[in-house]
C-alpha positions in Angstrom: 0.7 0.1 0.6 1.6 3.2 -1.0 2.0 6.4 1.6 1.1 9.8 0.0 3.5 10.8 -2.6 3.8 7.0 -4.0 6.3 5.8 -1.5 6.6 1.9 -0.8 5.5 0.9 1.8 6.8 -2.4 3.6 4.3 -5.1 3.5 2.6 -6.1 7.2 4.8 -8.8 8.9 5.1 -9.9 12.3 8.6 -9.1 12.0 9.4 -6.4 14.8 12.3 -5.0 12.2 9.1 -3.5 9.7 8.0 -0.8 12.4 9.4 2.1 10.9 9.7 6.1 10.0 9.0 6.3 5.9 10.1 10.2 4.8 11.1 11.8 1.8 14.3 14.1 1.4 16.3 15.4 -1.3 19.4 15.3 0.4 21.3 12.0 -0.7 22.2 9.5 1.7 25.5 10.6 4.2 27.4 7.6 3.7 27.1 5.4 1.2 25.1 5.7 -2.2 25.2 1.9 -4.6 24.4 3.1 -8.9 23.0 0.6 -10.4 22.7 1.3 -14.1 21.0 -2.3 -15.8 18.6 -3.3 -13.3 18.1 -6.2 -15.4 21.3 -7.2 -16.4 22.3 -7.7 -12.6 19.4 -9.3 -12.0 20.3 -11.9 -14.8 24.1 -12.3 -13.9 22.6 -13.3 -10.6 20.4 -15.8 -11.3 23.4 -17.0 -13.5 25.6 -17.7 -10.7 23.3 -18.8 -8.1 22.9 -16.1 -5.9 20.2 -14.4 -4.8 21.7 -11.3 -3.6 24.4 -8.9 -5.2 27.2 -7.6 -2.4 28.5 -3.7 -2.6 32.2 -3.1 -2.0 33.5 -2.5 1.2 32.7 1.2 2.9 33.1 3.0 6.2 30.7 4.3 8.5 30.5 5.0 12.0 34.4 3.8 12.6 33.4 0.2 11.0 33.6 -2.0 7.7 30.2 -2.5 6.1 28.6 -3.8 3.4 25.3 -3.1 1.7 23.2 -6.0 0.3 20.7 -5.6 -2.5 18.1 -8.5 -2.8 16.4 -7.5 -5.9 13.7 -10.9 -6.4 13.5 -12.3 -3.4 15.1 -13.0 0.0 13.4 -16.5 1.1 15.3 -16.9 4.0 13.7 -14.0 5.7 10.2 -14.5 4.2 11.1 -11.5 1.5 10.6 -13.2 -1.8 9.4 -11.4 -5.0 10.5 -8.0 -2.9 13.2 -6.0 -3.1 15.4 -5.7 0.4 18.1 -4.3 1.8 20.3 -5.6 4.2 23.7 -4.5 5.7 26.4 -6.9 7.3 29.7 -5.6 9.5 32.9 -6.7 7.9 35.2 -8.3 9.0 33.4 -9.2 12.0 34.8 -10.3 15.1 33.4 -13.4 17.0 31.6 -12.7 20.1 31.4 -8.6 19.3 28.3 -7.3 19.0 27.8 -3.3 17.6 24.6 -1.5 17.7 23.7 1.2 15.4 20.7 3.3 14.4 20.1 2.3 9.9 18.3 4.2 7.8 17.6 2.7 4.0 17.4 4.6 0.9 15.8 4.2 -2.9 15.8 7.2 -5.3 13.0 8.8 -6.6 14.0 9.5 -10.5 11.1 11.2 -11.2 10.9 13.4 -7.7 14.5 13.9 -7.7 14.5 13.0 -4.1 15.4 9.9 -1.2 12.5 7.8 0.1 14.0 6.4 3.4 13.0 3.8 6.0 14.1 3.9 8.7 14.2 2.0 12.6 12.4 3.4 15.3 15.1 0.9 16.9 18.5 0.2 17.5 19.6 -2.8 15.0 22.2 -5.2 16.8 25.6 -6.9 14.2 27.2 -9.8 15.8 29.3 -12.6 13.9 27.7 -12.4 10.1 24.3 -11.6 10.9 23.1 -9.8 8.5 20.7 -6.7 9.5 17.9 -4.8 7.2 14.5 -4.9 5.7 13.2 -7.4 3.8 10.1 -6.6 1.7 10.7 -3.2 1.4 9.5 -2.4 -2.4 6.9 -4.7 -4.2 8.2 -5.7 -8.0 5.0 -3.8 -9.0 5.8 -0.6 -7.3 9.5 -0.4 -7.8 8.9 -1.4 -11.6 6.1 0.9 -12.5 8.4 3.7 -14.2 6.1 6.3 -12.7 6.5 6.1 -9.0 10.7 6.6 -10.7 12.3 3.7 -8.6 13.3 2.3 -11.9 13.8 4.5 -14.2 16.0 3.4 -18.1 17.0 0.2 -16.3 18.9 2.0 -13.7 17.6 2.8 -9.6 19.7 4.2 -6.4 20.2 2.6 -3.1 21.2 4.0 -0.8 22.2 3.6 3.6 23.2 5.9 6.7 24.6 4.3 9.7 24.9 5.7 13.0 26.7 4.1 15.7 25.5 3.9 19.1 27.5 4.1 21.4 26.5 2.2 25.2 26.3 5.3 27.6 26.5 9.1 28.1 29.5 10.4 28.7 29.5 11.5 32.8 31.7 12.9 34.3 32.7 12.4 38.0 34.6 14.7 40.5 36.2 12.9 42.8 38.9 14.2 46.0 42.0 12.5 46.2 43.4 15.2 48.7 42.0 17.3 50.7 43.1 20.3 52.2 46.7 19.6 53.4 49.4 21.4 55.6 52.3 18.9 54.6 55.5 20.2 52.7 58.0 19.2 50.5 61.5 20.1 51.3 63.6 20.3 48.1 67.2 21.2 49.3 68.7 22.3 45.8 72.7 22.1 46.0 75.1 23.7 44.0 72.8 25.9 41.9 75.4 28.2 40.3 76.5 24.5 38.8 73.4 23.4 37.5 72.7 23.5 33.7 70.6 26.2 31.9 68.3 22.8 30.4 66.9 22.7 33.8 67.3 20.4 36.9 65.0 17.5 38.4 64.2 16.6 42.3 63.7 13.2 42.6 60.6 11.6 42.9 57.9 11.4 45.1 54.7 10.4 45.9 51.4 12.5 47.2 48.3 11.6 47.2 48.9 8.4 45.4 50.9 10.1 42.3 54.6 10.2 41.9 55.6 13.8 40.9 59.2 16.0 40.5 59.8 19.5 40.7 61.5 21.1 37.6 63.7 23.8 38.4 65.1 26.3 35.2 67.8 28.1 37.1 68.0 30.6 34.7 64.4 30.9 33.3 62.8 28.8 30.9 63.8 29.8 26.4 61.2 33.2 26.8 62.7 34.5 30.5 66.7 32.8 29.3 68.6 35.0 31.8 65.6 38.0 33.2 63.8 34.7 35.7 63.9 31.7 37.7 61.2 28.8 36.3 59.5 26.2 38.4 57.6 23.5 37.5 55.2 20.8 39.2 55.4 17.5 37.2 53.8 13.9 37.0 56.5 11.7 37.2 56.9 8.5 34.8 60.1 6.4 34.3 60.1 7.2 30.9 60.0 11.1 31.4 61.5 13.3 28.8 64.6 14.8 29.6 64.7 18.3 31.6 64.1 21.5 28.8 62.7 19.1 25.9 59.5 21.3 27.1 56.5 20.4 28.5 53.0 22.2 28.7 53.1 24.7 31.3 49.9 26.3 33.7 49.5 30.1 34.3 51.2 32.4 32.2 53.6 29.7 31.1 54.0 28.0 27.9 56.0 25.1 26.5 59.6 25.3 28.0 62.3 24.6 25.3 59.7 26.8 22.7 59.7 24.1 20.8 56.2 22.4 21.5 57.5 19.4 21.2 57.6 15.8 23.9 58.9 13.2 24.0 56.5 9.9 24.1 56.4 8.4 27.9 53.3 6.6 29.5 51.7 9.0 31.5 50.0 8.5 34.8 46.7 9.7 34.4 45.4 7.5 31.1 43.5 9.3 28.3 40.0 11.1 29.5 41.5 11.5 33.3 42.1 14.9 34.6 43.4 16.2 38.1 42.9 19.4 39.3 46.1 20.4 41.9 45.9 23.5 44.3 49.3 24.0 44.9 51.8 26.6 46.2 55.7 26.9 45.6 57.8 29.0 48.2 61.7 29.5 48.1 62.4 29.7 51.3 64.9 32.0 52.9 67.8 30.8 54.8 69.3 34.6 55.5 69.2 35.3 59.4 66.9 38.1 58.7 65.0 36.0 56.9 62.8 39.3 55.4 60.9 38.5 53.1 60.6 35.1 54.6 59.8 33.4 51.6 58.9 33.9 47.5 55.4 32.5 47.3 53.2 31.4 44.5 50.0 29.6 44.1 48.7 27.2 41.4 45.6 25.9 40.2 46.1 23.1 37.4 44.6 20.6 35.5 46.4 18.0 34.8 46.0 15.3 31.9 47.6 12.5 29.7 49.2 15.7 28.2 49.6 18.2 30.2 51.7 16.7 32.7 53.8 19.7 34.4 51.8 23.2 35.1 53.9 26.3 37.1 55.7 29.7 36.5 58.1 30.9 34.2 58.4 33.9 35.4 58.7 33.0 39.8 61.3 35.3 40.4 63.2 37.8 39.2 66.7 37.2 39.1 67.9 41.3 39.2 65.8 41.5 41.9 67.7 43.0 44.6 65.4 40.8 47.4 66.9 37.8 45.4 70.5 38.5 45.0 71.4 39.7 48.6 67.9 38.4 50.4 69.1 34.9 51.7 67.6 32.8 49.2 71.0 31.9 48.0 73.0 30.0 51.2 76.4 28.8 50.4 75.6 28.0 46.9 72.1 26.2 47.9 68.3 27.3 47.4 65.7 25.8 49.8 62.5 25.2 47.9 59.6 23.9 49.6 56.2 22.2 47.6 52.4 22.3 49.3 49.9 20.3 47.3 46.6 21.8 49.4 43.9 20.2 47.1 43.9 17.2 44.1 40.4 16.2 42.9 40.1 13.6 40.1 37.6 14.2 37.0 37.0 10.6 35.0 34.8 10.0 31.6 32.3 7.0 32.1 29.6 5.8 30.5 25.6 6.1 31.0 22.7 5.3 29.2 22.3 7.3 26.8 23.4 7.5 23.1 26.4 9.0 21.5 26.2 8.9 17.5 28.2 9.6 15.4 28.7 10.9 11.8 31.2 9.4 9.2 31.1 10.4 5.4 29.6 9.6 2.3 30.8 7.4 -0.6 29.2 6.8 -3.6 29.3 3.5 -5.5 28.3 3.1 -9.2 28.0 -0.3 -10.6 27.4 -1.2 -15.1 26.4 -4.7 -15.7 25.8 -5.2 -19.5 
């Protein structure tokens, strides 16, 4: 029974797959189009070779590879005999894998210049070598009637859109790892005058279940070279990049080397996780007068797998008289104090809603002599 504008309607069937939405649109299918230039020749070739369907080339949609299957006259195994049927198959299949997607099938009306589409109201499940689609999509009478525009001059056009369904909406969880703390880590930097300009790392230390190191540039990072002392707090890893190799910084800082390049190493925080850290860095005055007692800066940083080091490129001016003569450098040693005040972890998890991916469009044109 045709719908308004002459669109075919799938025959009544107990199969739940037949329940869906039917629409007309001028926009071509987003993901894949199959154009048959000689429908009669295709049917003849399939009959001669003992096949009941035609398989398209492999195409990619929603991050996976697929094939569109056209049953041009019968689909006996699914009660689709004497009708045009369209199916979708996931390739290559992975044994035991279950993949869910929303699928829309299309037939082009060449007279109206519009696509008639059939869309599922439920999610289709693909696993192993199963095919999923619509049997009895268009009756032969409706399809072959030239006034309907589906088969014109022995040519026809089909299409499909595949929208992957991820099992869950994105949920962020924010968890406090370390509440307000007054504990401090003291780093005694000896032979300060002999340190390389590329920087000097502290020994690793643990706070809040994570390993850290401090990174000191005695004469500043490249953009502040010779004018400022720079200090950074870094998430530590056994394959930590060499000092001065460059890491992304917090506050008014950028890449320490100016190159923006890093060595590859395994982060403590997996991809998708972020950790907010409130911390305070200080350089203690070791002089007799101790005025001022210390130079301090407080930082608020989001650490992640990519952002592993944050701090202050302009921690203190090297030309400041208070720095040069105030007792901060004593017997060629510097006393750096770190207080990690709080730590909170922000993670992305899975919920109940759908996350749909929209890939690119692919066209396939087939000629059958």
